[in-house]
C-alpha positions in Angstrom: 36.6 27.7 103.1 33.1 26.3 103.0 33.1 26.3 99.2 36.4 24.5 99.0 35.1 21.8 101.4 32.1 21.2 99.2 34.3 20.9 96.1 36.5 18.5 98.0 33.6 16.3 99.0 32.1 16.4 95.5 35.4 15.3 93.9 35.7 12.5 96.5 32.1 11.3 95.7 32.9 11.3 92.0 36.0 9.2 92.6 34.0 6.6 94.6 31.4 6.4 91.7 34.1 5.9 89.1 35.7 3.1 91.3 32.4 1.3 91.6 31.8 1.5 87.9 35.2 0.1 87.1 34.7 -2.8 89.5 31.4 -3.7 87.9 33.0 -3.9 84.4 35.5 -6.4 85.7 32.7 -8.6 87.2 29.9 -8.6 84.7 30.8 -10.3 81.4 30.1 -8.3 78.2 30.7 -4.9 79.7 34.5 -4.8 79.7 36.1 -2.0 78.0 36.5 -2.3 74.2 33.8 -5.1 73.8 30.2 -4.5 72.7 27.7 -6.7 74.6 25.3 -8.7 72.5 22.6 -10.4 74.8 21.8 -12.9 72.0 25.3 -14.1 71.7 26.1 -17.3 73.8 29.3 -17.0 75.8 30.7 -19.3 78.3 27.3 -20.6 79.4 25.7 -23.9 78.4 23.3 -22.4 75.8 21.7 -24.7 73.2 21.0 -23.0 69.9 17.9 -24.1 68.1 18.5 -25.6 64.7 17.1 -23.5 61.9 15.3 -25.1 59.0 14.4 -23.5 55.7 12.2 -24.4 52.8 14.5 -22.8 50.3 16.2 -25.3 48.0 19.9 -25.8 48.4 22.1 -23.6 46.2 25.0 -26.1 45.9 23.0 -28.6 43.8 23.1 -27.9 40.1 20.5 -29.2 37.8 21.8 -30.2 34.4 22.2 -33.1 32.0 25.0 -34.6 34.0 23.6 -34.3 37.5 22.7 -37.6 39.3 21.7 -38.3 42.8 24.5 -39.4 45.2 23.0 -42.7 46.1 24.0 -45.1 48.8 25.3 -48.4 47.5 23.3 -51.5 48.5 24.1 -55.1 47.5 21.3 -57.1 45.9 21.0 -60.8 46.6 19.1 -63.0 44.3 18.9 -66.1 46.6 16.3 -65.6 49.2 12.8 -66.7 50.2 9.4 -65.0 50.5 9.2 -62.1 52.9 12.1 -61.6 55.3 12.3 -58.6 57.7 15.6 -56.7 57.7 17.3 -56.2 61.1 17.0 -52.4 60.7 13.9 -50.5 61.7 14.2 -48.4 58.5 13.4 -50.9 55.8 11.6 -54.2 55.1 13.1 -56.6 52.7 10.7 -58.3 50.2 12.5 -61.2 48.6 11.9 -64.0 46.1 14.1 -66.3 44.1 14.3 -63.6 41.4 14.6 -60.3 43.3 15.4 -58.5 46.4 13.7 -55.1 47.0 14.1 -52.9 50.0 10.9 -51.2 50.9 11.0 -48.3 53.3 8.8 -48.3 56.4 9.7 -44.7 57.3 9.3 -42.1 54.7 9.0 -38.4 55.6 5.5 -37.7 57.1 3.8 -34.5 56.2 2.6 -32.6 59.3 -1.1 -32.9 60.3 -3.4 -30.5 58.6 -6.4 -28.8 60.3 -7.5 -26.3 57.7 -10.0 -26.4 55.0 -10.0 -29.9 53.5 -9.2 -30.4 49.8 -12.2 -31.6 47.7 -10.2 -32.6 44.7 -6.5 -33.3 44.1 -4.4 -33.1 40.9 -2.4 -36.3 40.2 0.1 -35.3 37.5 1.8 -37.9 35.4 5.2 -38.0 33.6 7.0 -40.7 31.6 10.5 -39.8 30.6 12.8 -36.9 31.4 15.6 -35.9 28.9 18.6 -33.6 28.7 18.6 -30.5 26.6 20.8 -32.2 24.0 18.5 -35.2 23.8 15.4 -33.0 23.4 16.9 -31.6 20.2 16.4 -35.0 18.5 13.5 -34.7 16.0 11.7 -37.8 17.2 12.0 -36.9 20.9 11.1 -33.3 20.3 7.8 -34.2 18.8 7.0 -36.9 21.5 4.8 -35.5 24.2 6.1 -38.1 26.7 9.7 -36.8 26.7 10.0 -33.7 28.9 13.2 -31.8 29.1 15.0 -31.5 32.4 14.9 -27.7 32.3 11.1 -27.7 31.8 10.6 -30.3 34.6 12.7 -28.2 36.9 10.6 -25.0 36.1 7.5 -26.9 36.9 8.8 -28.3 40.2 10.2 -24.9 41.1 6.7 -23.3 40.5 5.0 -25.9 42.8 7.6 -25.2 45.5 7.3 -21.5 45.2 3.6 -21.6 45.5 3.8 -23.9 48.5 2.1 -27.0 47.1 2.2 -30.0 49.4 3.5 -33.2 47.6 1.9 -36.4 48.9 2.5 -40.1 48.7 0.0 -42.7 47.4 -0.7 -43.8 51.0 -1.5 -40.2 52.0 -3.8 -39.9 49.0 -5.5 -43.2 50.0 -5.9 -42.0 53.6 -7.5 -38.7 52.3 -9.7 -40.6 50.0 -10.9 -42.9 52.8 -11.5 -40.0 55.2 -8.7 -40.9 57.6 -6.8 -37.6 57.1 -7.4 -34.1 55.8 -5.2 -32.5 53.1 -4.9 -28.8 52.2 -6.3 -27.5 48.9 -2.7 -27.1 47.6 -1.9 -30.8 47.5 -0.5 -32.7 44.5 0.5 -36.3 43.8 3.4 -36.5 41.4 3.7 -39.8 39.4 5.9 -41.3 36.7 5.0 -44.3 34.6 6.9 -47.2 33.0 10.2 -47.3 35.0 12.6 -45.5 32.7 16.0 -44.8 34.2 15.8 -41.3 32.8 13.5 -40.4 35.6 16.2 -41.5 38.2 18.9 -39.7 36.3 17.3 -36.4 35.6 14.1 -36.0 37.7 15.1 -37.4 41.0 17.8 -34.8 41.8 15.3 -32.1 41.2 12.7 -33.7 43.5 15.4 -34.1 46.1 16.4 -30.5 45.7 12.9 -29.3 46.5 12.3 -32.0 49.1 9.3 -33.4 47.1 7.5 -36.7 47.3 6.7 -38.7 44.1 5.6 -42.2 43.0 7.2 -44.3 40.3 5.0 -46.9 38.7 7.3 -49.6 37.4 6.8 -52.7 35.2 7.8 -55.8 37.1 9.1 -57.8 34.1 11.5 -55.0 33.1 13.2 -54.8 36.5 16.6 -56.5 36.1 19.3 -56.9 38.7 21.3 -54.1 37.2 20.4 -51.0 35.2 21.8 -51.0 31.7 23.4 -47.6 31.2 25.9 -48.4 28.5 23.9 -49.1 25.4 22.7 -46.7 22.8 19.3 -46.4 24.6 21.1 -45.2 27.6 18.8 -43.5 30.1 15.7 -44.9 28.4 16.3 -48.4 29.8 14.3 -49.5 32.7 15.7 -48.9 36.2 17.1 -52.1 37.7 17.1 -53.3 41.3 20.5 -51.7 41.9 19.3 -48.2 41.3 15.9 -48.8 42.9 17.4 -50.1 46.1 19.9 -47.3 46.2 17.1 -44.7 45.8 14.9 -46.3 48.5 17.9 -46.1 50.9 18.9 -42.6 50.0 15.6 -40.9 49.4 12.5 -42.8 50.7 10.2 -39.9 49.7 10.5 -41.3 46.2 8.4 -44.5 46.3 7.9 -47.4 43.8 4.6 -49.0 43.0 3.1 -51.3 40.3 2.5 -50.7 36.6 1.6 -54.4 36.4 4.1 -57.2 36.1 3.6 -58.1 32.4 0.5 -56.3 31.1 2.2 -53.3 29.5 1.7 -54.4 25.9 -0.9 -54.8 23.1 -2.6 -58.0 22.0 -3.9 -57.8 18.4 -4.1 -54.0 18.6 -5.8 -53.9 22.0 -4.4 -53.2 25.5 -3.6 -56.5 27.3 -6.0 -55.5 30.2 -8.9 -55.3 27.7 -8.5 -58.8 26.6 -6.8 -60.8 29.4 -8.9 -63.0 31.6 -9.7 -62.4 35.3 -7.3 -65.2 36.4 -4.5 -63.8 34.2 -4.9 -60.3 35.5 -5.2 -61.5 39.1 -2.1 -63.6 38.8 -0.2 -60.6 37.3 -1.3 -58.1 40.0 -0.6 -60.6 42.8 2.9 -61.2 41.4 3.8 -57.6 41.9 2.8 -57.8 45.5 4.5 -61.1 46.2 7.7 -60.0 44.5 7.9 -56.4 45.6 5.2 -55.6 48.1 3.4 -53.1 45.9 -0.2 -52.3 46.9 -0.9 -49.4 44.5 -1.2 -49.7 40.7 -1.4 -47.6 37.6 -3.0 -49.2 34.6 -0.7 -49.4 31.5 -1.9 -46.8 28.9 -4.6 -45.9 31.4 -6.7 -48.6 29.8 -8.6 -51.1 31.9 -11.9 -53.0 32.1 -14.4 -54.2 34.7 -12.4 -57.4 34.7 -9.3 -55.4 35.7 -11.2 -53.8 38.6 -12.5 -57.2 39.8 -8.9 -58.6 39.6 -7.5 -55.7 41.5 -10.1 -56.1 44.2 -9.3 -59.9 44.4 -5.5 -59.3 44.7 -3.5 -57.1 47.1 -4.2 -53.8 45.2 -5.6 -51.1 47.6 -6.1 -48.5 44.8 -5.6 -48.2 41.1 -5.0 -45.2 38.8 -6.1 -44.4 35.3 -4.5 -42.1 32.7 -5.3 -40.1 29.6 -8.6 -38.4 30.4 -7.1 -35.5 32.3 -9.3 -35.0 35.3 -8.8 -34.2 39.0 -9.0 -37.0 41.5 -12.0 -36.9 43.8 -13.5 -39.1 46.5 -16.5 -39.8 44.2 -14.4 -41.8 41.8 -14.1 -45.5 42.0 -11.2 -46.6 44.2 -9.9 -48.7 41.3 -10.3 -45.9 38.7 -8.7 -42.8 40.1 -8.1 -40.1 37.5 -4.7 -38.6 36.7 -3.5 -35.7 34.5 -1.1 -36.2 31.7 1.6 -33.4 31.6 2.3 -32.8 28.0 6.1 -32.3 27.5 5.5 -29.7 24.8 3.0 -27.5 26.6 3.8 -24.1 28.0 4.1 -23.3 31.7 0.7 -21.5 31.3 -1.0 -24.7 30.4 0.9 -26.5 33.2 -0.3 -24.3 36.1 -3.9 -24.0 34.8 -4.4 -27.3 36.7 -3.4 -25.5 39.9 -4.9 -22.1 39.6 
């Protein structure tokens, strides 16, 4: 009799426990029958999920001969005066009777760096980028200035993979003057002359890897519209239409001066070797007045003391050379900063020797 009473009370206790457990499953979300509870999964609560960013390039952008950057259309007015601020906080409009150029006031800023400061920085230089089909042309194939889109992509991919920090001319200037520190793995990517081929083939790759670069353009060659229809095709200079579209769509790609009209030879000598101080000062100042450019690359990399004096007397903050292949350092003259020519026909091994 005692034994049966104990069994009775034991069973009654078990029934109470089962009832309690069942009631809990109906009250606490996530524990109901048939559903596995995941504590990281937001349910009916006001949970804000952090956005996730990645440095990996997008897989839905293809790089080939037909790829172009999807640019925002921007009208270009040719009737304006001096310098007029736009009503937006994103851009400033530099205008003259001949041009209208949108200059970004907000490009992407690199985060502050507190590590070991760079003592020298490679400034690599390109001129034209061509498709695989164009590169097969005998004249282009032998020309060291015409780099194929596939090779350029490999080089940018290598820099991205090895975590190089691409910088703007202003960031380089701030490093040079001691205002900021930059990591050892810093690089300034530049292009000379203003060929539309850079916009057509190189720009989508730079955008893919979220890289900064500077395009030194010749003022006289900047027309209202880019001529894409003639036999020269992508080798024509980029016009204001494409330049303004790029500034709007991707301000990390900046434009600076390659002089207004000094990119030519005079009796077999570079114009900057034989032009007077006043001629050069007038030319350099024109690029600032028309487009607001404050950095300059010397045509052919050739310059003289007169060029340096003219740059100092105009609105040029810093000038870059070309052709001697050396790292840029703080010991160099501010108006004679060294750059490295990237030979289009060199192997990847010769490319990354400048970085290893």
